[in-house]
N, C-alpha and C positions, 0 to 999 in steps of 0.2 A: 157525567155527573159533575155538577158545579159545586164548589165548596163555598160555604158562607164565610164572609170576612170575619175575622176575630181580632179583638183587642190584643196588641202586642206592646208590652212595656218597652220603653226606650231608656228608662233609668231604673236603678235599683235602690230600694230602701233597705236600711240596715235594721237590726233588732230594736233600735231606739227610734224608729220611724224617721230617720234622717237620710238625706241624699246630698251629694255634691254635684253641681253642674256649673260649668263655666267658672270655676274657681270660687263659687259661693255655696255654702252649706245651708240647707233648708230642713225644717222639721215639721212634720204633720203633728199637730197638737190638738187634743180634744179639750174643750172647756166651754163654759157657758151656763146660764141659768135661765129658767123659764118661769114667768109669772102667771098664776092662774087668775080667774075672774075676781078673786078676793084680794089680789095683790100679794099672795104668798109666793115665795120663790122656791122652786125645786130644782134639783140638779137635772140638766138636760144637755148632755154633751153634743156639741157641734164641732166639727173638725175645721181647722184653719191652718194655713201655711205661715210659718214664722221663719225668720232668718236666724241662723246660729252665728253668734259673734265670734271674733278671732280668739277670745278667751275661753270659748267653749260653752258660754251661757247662751240660752235662747232669749232673743229679744222679746219682751212681753207684748209688744204691739204686733198684731197679725199683718201680714202682707196681703192676704187674700180676704175676700168675703167668706162667710160661712159656707162650707162645702158639704154640709149635711151631716147626719148622724150615722149613716151607714159607712163603716170604715172602708170597705172594698171600693165603693163608688167614690168616696172622698180621696182615696189614694190615686184613682184615675184622674179625678179633677185636679188634684194637687200636681200630678205629673204634667198635665196640660198647662197649668199655671206656671210651673217652673220652666217649661219649654217656651213660654212667651204667649200662650193663648190667654184671652181675657173674656169674661162674661160680657155679653152685649145687652145690658138691661134696656127695657123699652122697645125691644124688637118683637114682642108678642103681638102679632097683628094677623088679620085674615091672610095677608100676603105670605106670612111665614107660618101659617097654620097654628098660631097660638102656642108655638113650641119655644122652649128656652134655646136661645142662640148664643154661640160663642164665636169670637173673632179669632182667626188664626194669625200668626205673626205677620203674614202678608196682607192682612186686612180683610180677607174674605169671611163672610158669615156662614156658619154651618149649624144645623140643628145638633144640639149636644147629644141627643140620643144616637144619632148616626155616627158621631165621633166615638162615643163610648163603646159601641158595638164593633167598631173597626171598619164600618162601611166607608167612612172618611178617614184616610190616613192622617196621623198626627206626627 
């Protein structure tokens, strides 16, 4: 019987949604607003990775693009971002099956769904 690959975190987040990697501290921070068709803004949290400064304050400008509103998935994407992975926009094509692709630190493209399930190690 073969076992299905599973996501295994390589970093740990504390209760403040912060992690330290290679001497830098990062925070997963939810913020954002969404405008409806009338131009009214409502709260719609999206998660972003921010750097925590030496004085303990979180830098207001995000380091990452929006990582979604699902915290569990955002934590996994944030981990990839901290480890050097980057979203590869513009790679949705018939060749790639119209799937969202991320580039690993070595430059190889991988479907994000395969990385998040653990089929592609990170």
